[in-house]
C-alpha positions in Angstrom: 139.6 149.5 35.8 141.7 149.8 38.7 140.7 153.5 39.5 137.0 152.5 39.0 136.8 150.4 41.7 138.2 152.7 44.5 135.6 155.5 42.8 132.6 153.3 43.0 133.6 152.6 46.7 134.1 156.1 47.3 130.9 157.2 46.0 128.6 154.5 47.4 129.7 156.0 51.0 128.9 159.5 50.0 125.5 158.0 48.7 125.0 156.0 51.7 125.9 159.1 54.2 123.1 160.9 53.6 120.8 158.1 53.7 122.0 156.5 56.9 122.1 159.9 58.7 118.5 160.8 57.7 117.4 157.4 59.5 119.9 157.5 62.4 117.1 159.1 65.1 114.2 156.4 65.2 110.8 157.2 66.4 110.4 156.9 70.2 108.7 153.7 71.7 105.3 153.7 72.6 105.9 153.8 76.6 104.5 155.2 79.5 107.9 156.6 80.6 110.8 157.9 78.6 114.1 155.8 78.0 116.7 156.5 80.0 119.4 159.0 78.3 122.6 157.4 77.1 125.6 157.8 78.6 127.6 160.4 76.7 130.6 160.1 79.0 133.9 158.2 78.3 135.3 157.4 74.9 134.6 155.1 71.8 136.1 153.4 68.9 136.5 151.1 66.6 138.9 148.5 65.7 138.8 147.3 62.0 140.8 144.9 60.3 141.4 145.4 56.1 142.1 142.1 53.5 142.5 144.0 50.0 144.1 144.5 46.8 146.5 147.1 46.2 146.9 148.7 42.1 150.2 150.3 42.1 151.3 152.3 39.0 153.3 151.4 35.7 156.8 151.8 37.9 156.0 148.6 39.3 154.5 146.6 36.2 154.5 143.4 36.2 154.6 143.0 40.3 151.9 145.9 40.6 149.0 144.1 42.3 149.8 142.8 45.6 147.3 141.5 48.7 147.1 143.5 51.0 146.5 143.4 54.9 146.2 146.2 57.6 144.5 147.1 60.5 143.1 150.9 62.0 142.5 151.8 65.7 140.3 155.4 66.0 138.7 156.5 69.0 137.3 159.7 70.5 135.0 161.0 73.0 131.3 159.7 72.4 129.8 162.9 71.7 132.4 163.8 68.9 132.1 162.5 65.2 135.7 163.0 64.5 138.2 160.3 65.5 141.8 160.1 65.5 142.9 157.0 63.6 145.9 155.2 63.5 146.5 152.3 61.4 149.2 150.2 59.6 148.7 148.7 56.4 151.1 145.7 54.6 151.2 144.5 51.0 153.7 142.1 49.4 153.6 140.0 46.1 156.3 137.7 43.9 156.3 136.7 40.3 159.0 135.3 37.9 160.3 137.8 35.5 162.1 136.9 32.3 163.6 140.4 31.6 165.9 142.5 34.7 163.4 143.9 36.8 165.1 146.7 39.3 168.5 144.8 38.2 167.2 141.5 39.5 165.8 138.5 37.2 163.9 135.3 37.9 161.7 135.2 41.1 161.6 138.7 42.1 159.4 140.4 45.1 158.1 143.5 46.4 156.7 144.7 49.5 155.5 147.6 51.2 154.8 148.4 55.0 152.7 151.4 56.0 152.3 153.2 58.8 149.4 156.1 59.2 148.2 158.9 61.6 145.5 160.5 60.7 141.2 161.5 61.3 138.2 159.5 60.1 134.6 161.2 60.2 131.9 159.3 61.2 128.6 161.2 61.1 126.0 158.4 61.8 126.4 156.6 65.1 123.2 154.7 65.7 121.7 153.8 62.3 122.8 149.9 61.3 124.5 151.6 58.1 127.9 153.6 59.2 129.5 155.9 56.4 132.7 157.1 57.1 135.7 159.5 55.4 139.1 159.5 56.5 142.7 161.5 55.6 145.9 161.8 57.2 149.6 161.3 56.6 151.8 158.1 56.6 155.6 156.6 56.6 156.0 154.2 53.7 158.9 151.5 53.4 159.1 149.6 50.0 161.7 146.5 49.4 162.2 144.9 46.0 164.2 142.3 45.0 165.4 138.7 44.3 164.3 135.2 45.9 162.6 135.0 49.3 165.0 137.5 51.2 164.2 140.4 49.6 163.2 142.3 52.8 166.8 141.7 54.0 169.1 141.8 51.1 167.0 143.4 48.4 166.6 147.5 47.8 164.8 149.6 49.9 163.8 153.3 50.5 161.0 155.4 52.5 158.6 158.4 52.2 156.4 160.2 53.6 152.9 160.4 52.0 149.4 161.3 52.1 146.4 159.1 52.6 142.3 159.5 51.8 139.8 156.6 52.5 136.3 156.1 52.8 133.9 153.3 53.0 130.6 152.0 54.7 130.2 149.3 57.3 127.1 147.7 58.9 126.5 147.3 62.7 126.0 143.3 63.4 124.7 143.2 66.8 126.4 145.4 69.5 129.9 145.5 68.7 130.6 143.5 65.1 131.5 145.8 62.0 131.4 144.0 58.4 131.8 146.5 55.4 134.1 147.8 52.4 136.8 150.4 52.6 138.3 152.5 49.5 141.7 154.0 49.9 144.4 155.9 47.9 148.1 157.3 48.5 149.4 160.2 46.9 152.6 162.4 47.4 155.2 159.4 47.9 159.0 159.5 45.9 161.5 156.9 46.5 164.6 155.8 44.4 165.2 151.4 44.2 168.1 150.6 42.5 168.8 154.0 40.3 165.0 153.9 39.3 162.9 157.1 40.7 159.4 156.6 41.1 156.7 156.5 44.0 154.5 154.1 46.0 151.3 156.1 44.9 148.2 153.2 44.8 144.5 152.6 45.4 143.5 150.0 47.0 139.9 148.3 47.7 139.2 145.9 50.8 136.8 144.1 52.6 136.3 145.3 56.6 136.0 143.2 59.5 136.1 145.0 63.1 134.4 146.0 66.4 133.3 148.7 68.1 133.8 149.7 71.9 132.4 152.0 74.5 129.3 152.3 72.4 
């Protein structure tokens, strides 16, 4: 079920890409004079915010479904469908456990802070529906411990990894974006309290953002 949500978002993005791309160029308006050409100079991009749910592996059970918040900024020359993408993602969860959890009992918490850099392909520039595909590298920081100060006093480790994401957003007016995003991270490796594991995850998010330069 957890993996299925992300797969569903990825499949929807692929399906929408063909339909939206086919509808990108509208028929010319019935006017006596052609409209002025669009300005293709300068830069364009998006600033997107994500509110989502992370699904971690068994290494983190039972604190393995933290809520997440992140953002991503992408930019490129207006003519380019491939944009540079820079992002940050934050997730955390606390829960009371009976047995030892990384050497802790009682109220425990986990937290993750991630910085990413990569590319995003946006094949559609003028339609209402805008599918996209992205990939890149990241650096993630993991925290685990007891009480409210686990960010400071708990166990910490960090790792490089790789991410991929896909989604669809809809243009509302000239600048506002709303849609869904699916993301997965692989290739991480950490050790906390002597236990070796990873911070690989799947994530499904609501997307809210805005476009600029277009």
